[in-house]
C-alpha positions in Angstrom: -15.9 -1.9 15.9 -17.7 0.4 13.5 -16.0 2.7 11.1 -16.7 4.7 8.0 -15.1 2.9 5.1 -14.3 3.9 1.5 -15.7 1.5 -1.2 -15.2 3.6 -4.3 -16.2 7.0 -5.7 -19.1 8.5 -3.8 -19.4 5.3 -1.8 -18.8 5.5 1.9 -20.4 2.9 4.2 -20.6 2.2 7.9 -18.9 -1.2 8.3 -18.0 -3.5 11.1 -14.2 -3.9 11.0 -11.6 -5.6 13.2 -10.6 -3.7 16.4 -7.1 -2.1 16.2 -4.3 -3.6 18.2 -0.9 -2.5 19.5 1.6 -3.3 16.8 4.7 -1.5 18.1 5.8 -0.5 21.6 5.4 3.2 20.7 1.7 2.8 19.8 -1.4 3.8 21.6 -5.1 2.8 21.1 -7.5 5.7 21.2 -11.2 5.5 21.9 -12.5 8.2 19.5 -14.8 10.6 21.3 -15.1 13.1 18.4 -14.2 13.0 14.7 -14.9 15.3 11.7 -15.4 15.2 8.0 -12.8 17.4 6.4 -12.9 19.1 3.0 -9.8 17.0 2.1 -11.9 13.9 2.7 -14.1 15.0 -0.2 -11.1 14.6 -2.6 -11.1 10.9 -1.5 -14.9 10.7 -1.7 -14.9 12.1 -5.3 -12.1 9.7 -6.4 -9.4 12.3 -7.2 -6.7 11.0 -4.8 -5.0 7.9 -6.2 -4.1 4.7 -4.3 -7.4 4.4 -2.3 -8.5 0.8 -1.8 -11.9 -0.5 -1.1 -12.1 -1.1 2.7 -9.9 1.8 3.7 -11.1 3.5 6.9 -11.5 7.3 6.5 -10.8 10.2 8.7 -7.8 12.3 9.8 -9.5 14.8 12.3 -10.1 12.9 15.5 -9.5 12.9 19.3 -10.3 10.8 22.2 -9.3 8.8 25.3 -6.3 6.6 25.5 -7.4 3.0 26.3 -4.1 1.1 25.7 -0.5 2.1 25.5 2.5 0.3 24.1 5.3 -0.7 26.4 7.7 1.8 24.9 5.5 4.8 25.2 6.1 6.8 28.4 4.3 10.0 27.2 0.8 8.7 27.5 -1.2 6.7 30.0 -4.6 5.1 30.0 -7.3 7.7 30.6 -5.5 10.6 29.0 -7.6 12.8 26.7 -5.7 13.7 23.5 -6.0 15.4 20.2 -4.2 13.5 17.4 -2.6 15.6 14.6 -3.2 14.2 11.1 0.5 13.8 10.4 2.2 10.7 11.8 5.7 11.7 12.8 8.7 9.8 14.3 10.2 12.8 16.0 13.8 11.7 15.2 14.5 12.0 11.5 16.1 14.9 9.5 12.7 16.5 8.8 11.2 16.1 12.2 14.2 17.7 13.8 13.8 20.7 11.5 10.1 21.1 12.4 9.0 19.9 8.9 6.7 17.3 10.4 4.7 16.7 7.3 7.8 15.5 5.5 8.8 12.9 8.1 10.8 10.2 6.2 10.1 7.3 8.5 6.4 7.0 8.9 5.1 6.4 5.4 4.6 2.6 5.1 4.1 2.9 1.4 7.2 5.0 0.7 7.7 3.5 -2.7 4.4 4.8 -4.0 4.9 8.3 -2.6 8.4 8.5 -4.1 7.1 7.4 -7.5 4.3 10.0 -7.3 6.1 12.9 -5.7 9.8 12.3 -6.2 10.5 11.8 -2.5 8.7 10.3 0.5 6.4 12.4 2.7 4.9 11.6 6.1 2.3 9.0 6.8 -1.2 10.4 7.3 -4.3 8.9 8.9 -7.0 7.8 6.5 -5.6 9.3 3.4 -4.7 6.7 0.8 -1.8 4.4 0.2 0.3 7.3 -1.0 0.6 8.3 2.6 1.0 4.9 4.3 -2.4 3.4 4.1 -3.1 4.0 7.8 -6.7 3.4 9.0 -8.3 6.7 9.9 -10.2 8.1 12.8 -13.8 8.1 11.6 -14.2 5.0 13.7 -14.8 3.9 17.3 -11.2 3.2 17.9 -7.9 3.9 16.2 -4.3 2.8 16.5 -1.9 5.7 16.7 1.7 4.9 15.7 4.5 6.9 17.2 2.0 8.0 19.8 4.9 9.4 22.0 5.4 12.2 19.5 2.2 13.9 18.0 -0.8 13.2 20.3 -1.2 16.2 22.7 -2.9 16.0 26.0 -6.1 18.2 26.5 -6.0 20.5 29.5 -8.8 20.0 32.0 -11.9 22.0 31.4 -11.8 22.1 27.6 -14.5 20.3 25.6 -14.0 18.1 22.6 -15.5 20.6 20.3 -13.1 23.3 21.5 -10.0 21.3 20.7 -10.9 18.9 18.0 -9.8 21.1 15.2 -6.3 21.4 16.5 -5.9 18.0 14.7 -5.9 19.8 11.3 -8.0 22.8 10.2 -7.2 25.3 12.8 -3.4 25.0 12.5 -3.7 24.5 8.8 -5.5 27.9 8.5 -2.9 29.5 10.9 0.0 28.0 8.9 -1.5 29.4 5.7 -1.5 32.9 7.2 2.0 32.4 8.6 3.3 31.2 5.2 1.8 34.3 3.6 4.3 36.4 5.4 1.7 39.0 6.5 3.0 42.3 7.6 1.1 44.9 9.7 -1.6 46.5 7.7 -1.4 44.1 4.7 -4.4 43.4 2.5 -5.0 39.6 2.5 -7.3 37.9 0.1 -8.6 34.4 0.9 -10.1 32.2 -1.7 -12.6 29.8 -0.1 -14.7 30.3 3.0 -15.0 26.7 4.0 -13.7 25.5 7.3 -10.0 26.0 6.5 -10.8 29.3 4.9 -12.6 30.5 8.0 -9.5 29.8 10.1 -7.3 31.5 7.5 -9.4 34.6 7.8 -9.2 34.8 11.5 -5.5 33.9 11.6 -4.8 36.6 9.0 -6.2 39.2 11.4 -4.3 37.6 14.4 -1.1 38.0 12.4 -1.6 41.7 11.7 -3.6 41.8 8.5 -5.2 45.2 8.0 -7.9 44.2 5.6 -9.0 40.6 4.8 -11.1 40.0 1.8 -12.9 36.6 1.6 -14.0 35.1 -1.7 -16.7 32.4 -2.1 -20.1 31.8 -3.6 -22.0 30.1 -0.8 -24.1 32.5 1.3 -23.6 30.8 4.7 -19.9 30.7 4.3 -19.8 34.3 3.2 -21.9 35.3 6.2 -19.5 33.5 8.6 -16.5 35.3 7.1 -18.3 38.6 7.6 -18.8 37.8 11.3 -15.0 37.7 11.5 -14.7 41.2 10.1 -13.7 40.2 6.5 -14.9 42.1 3.5 -16.4 39.6 1.1 -16.8 39.0 -2.6 -19.5 36.7 -4.0 -17.8 35.4 -7.1 -21.2 34.5 -8.7 -22.2 38.2 -8.5 -19.0 40.2 -8.9 -15.9 40.2 -10.9 -13.2 39.2 -8.4 -10.3 40.9 -10.3 -12.2 44.2 -10.7 -13.3 44.3 -7.1 -9.9 43.5 -5.7 -8.3 46.2 -7.9 -10.9 48.6 -6.5 -10.1 47.6 -2.9 -6.3 47.9 -3.5 -6.4 50.9 -5.8 -5.2 48.8 -8.7 -2.1 47.3 -7.0 -3.6 43.9 -6.0 -3.6 42.2 -2.5 -0.3 41.9 -0.7 -1.0 38.3 0.2 -3.3 35.8 -1.4 -4.3 32.5 0.2 -5.7 29.5 -1.7 -7.9 27.7 0.8 -9.8 25.8 -1.9 -7.4 23.3 -3.5 -7.9 20.8 -6.2 -11.7 20.9 -6.7 -12.3 24.6 -7.3 -15.7 25.2 -8.9 -15.1 28.4 -10.8 -18.1 30.3 -12.1 -18.4 29.0 -15.7 -15.2 30.7 -16.8 -13.4 29.0 -19.7 -10.6 27.6 -17.5 -13.0 26.1 -14.9 -15.0 24.5 -17.7 -11.8 23.1 -19.2 -10.6 21.7 -15.9 -13.9 20.0 -15.2 -14.0 18.4 -18.7 -10.5 17.1 -18.3 -11.2 15.7 -14.9 -14.4 14.0 -16.0 -12.6 12.4 -18.9 -9.6 11.3 -16.9 -7.3 13.5 -18.9 -6.6 15.8 -16.0 -6.6 15.8 -12.2 -6.8 19.1 -10.3 -9.3 21.9 -11.0 -7.2 25.0 -10.1 -9.4 28.0 -10.8 -8.7 29.4 -7.3 -4.9 29.1 -7.6 -5.0 30.8 -11.0 -7.0 33.6 -9.5 -4.5 34.0 -6.6 -1.6 34.2 -9.1 -3.4 36.7 -11.3 -4.6 39.0 -8.5 -1.6 39.1 -6.1 0.4 42.3 -6.3 3.9 42.3 -7.8 6.3 41.1 -5.1 3.5 39.6 -3.1 3.0 36.1 -1.7 0.6 33.3 -2.5 0.1 30.8 0.3 -1.5 27.4 -0.6 -3.3 25.5 2.1 -5.9 23.8 -0.1 -4.9 20.2 -1.0 -3.5 19.4 -4.5 -3.0 15.9 -5.6 -1.8 15.6 -9.1 -0.8 17.6 -12.2 -1.9 21.1 -12.9 -3.2 22.4 -16.3 -2.8 25.9 -17.6 -1.0 27.2 -14.6 -0.1 30.9 -15.1 3.5 30.5 -14.0 4.5 33.4 -16.3 2.5 35.8 -14.3 4.0 34.6 -11.1 7.5 34.8 -12.5 7.1 38.3 -14.1 5.6 39.7 -10.9 8.2 38.1 -8.6 5.7 36.3 -6.6 6.7 34.1 -3.6 4.7 30.9 -3.4 4.7 28.8 -0.2 2.7 25.7 0.4 2.4 22.3 2.0 0.6 20.0 4.4 0.4 21.6 7.8 3.3 21.0 10.3 0.7 20.8 13.1 3.1 20.4 16.0 4.7 23.8 15.2 1.5 25.5 16.2 -0.1 23.2 18.7 1.1 24.8 21.9 0.4 28.4 20.8 -3.1 27.6 19.5 -4.0 25.4 22.5 -3.0 28.3 24.8 -5.3 30.7 22.9 -8.2 28.2 23.4 -7.3 27.6 27.1 -7.1 31.3 27.8 -10.6 31.9 26.2 -9.2 34.0 23.4 -10.4 31.8 20.6 -13.1 29.1 20.3 -12.8 27.0 17.1 -16.2 25.4 17.6 -17.8 28.4 15.8 -17.4 26.5 12.5 -19.5 23.5 13.5 -23.0 23.4 11.8 -23.8 19.7 12.0 -23.4 17.2 14.8 -24.3 13.5 14.3 -23.6 9.9 15.1 -21.1 7.8 13.2 -24.0 5.9 11.5 -25.1 9.2 9.9 -21.7 9.7 8.3 -22.5 8.3 4.8 -25.4 10.7 4.5 -23.4 13.6 5.9 -20.7 13.1 3.3 -23.3 13.9 0.6 -24.7 16.8 2.6 -21.2 18.3 3.1 -20.2 17.7 -0.5 -23.3 19.3 -1.9 -23.3 22.2 0.6 -26.8 21.4 1.6 -28.7 22.5 4.7 -26.1 25.2 5.4 -23.5 22.6 6.1 -20.0 24.0 6.8 -18.5 21.5 9.3 -19.7 18.0 10.5 -18.6 16.5 13.8 -19.5 12.9 14.7 -19.6 11.2 18.0 -18.8 7.5 17.4 -19.9 6.4 20.9 -23.2 8.3 21.0 
């Protein structure tokens, strides 16, 4: 089969690789009908996530048709259309039973690496390095789904791939970010980053009762899409974010701040952003955390910072003192997709929400390497790329 394969920093190729096979009775093989490039994939593309190996198949946002089912899997049958959450979960361990699916302690095949890096094992993820199990991803024609009797969710009749594809990651990730923020009716919510996850954070913040949502970015197309959702916007290249947020909140600061950017924040030439970039380029640092610093600085005393943007390593110059003195609550983590799947699927099925609004580019799998560059460089108005592996 064909798949998008990581060969090193800024080097993704369309390769021919072996077809996946059933390896465990609970497995299923999925024919991928739609897959996407995620902002998190760019951290792999840029070489900031450790334990990637040349030949790794990328992709953790995918869905498709079941073409083979292991003998121990009674949930799925051949022909089912399913969305596949990016977490791989056993459904039986301590964490799965608590609904902390992203912390599943049984699915990470490279648990020793995760434990060394993070202190404890976390769940296996599709296409996301050998810190999270080294599982082949879904930017491919076919994929093996382990523990396929747990996470894959059947798609109701009448819904298109584009309507449900983002239930695999970015829609529930944005919703969890708003949920973790603890939004109360009428709150002012500030969202850093108007990329795909940020767009879902904005809309989820309104769904959960936010009174005013302020979206912060520097890319015109992303800002325009945030405004369509009803958000007030700040172009960080043209305005001072701190001063504008104080103006909006009468000097108090936003009640809830959401970091939807993560470890490769650009900043706008500020000293901290310049220092982060220099440290990353020289290998002396990992994550560029300008957005997180801004969240901690701007959030009101007693407020909440919710982090949905991915972080991968060690943070420099984190203003923990500001967070401590202000009594800020910080909540973060990979999305526990299954906690939100039924609710969000219902919203789509009832016609109350259509996640496909975020798609700007549709292409074939063979166009994937070029689209990685387009997405990374924010060219051609690119916000979200969806690929059809079978034409």
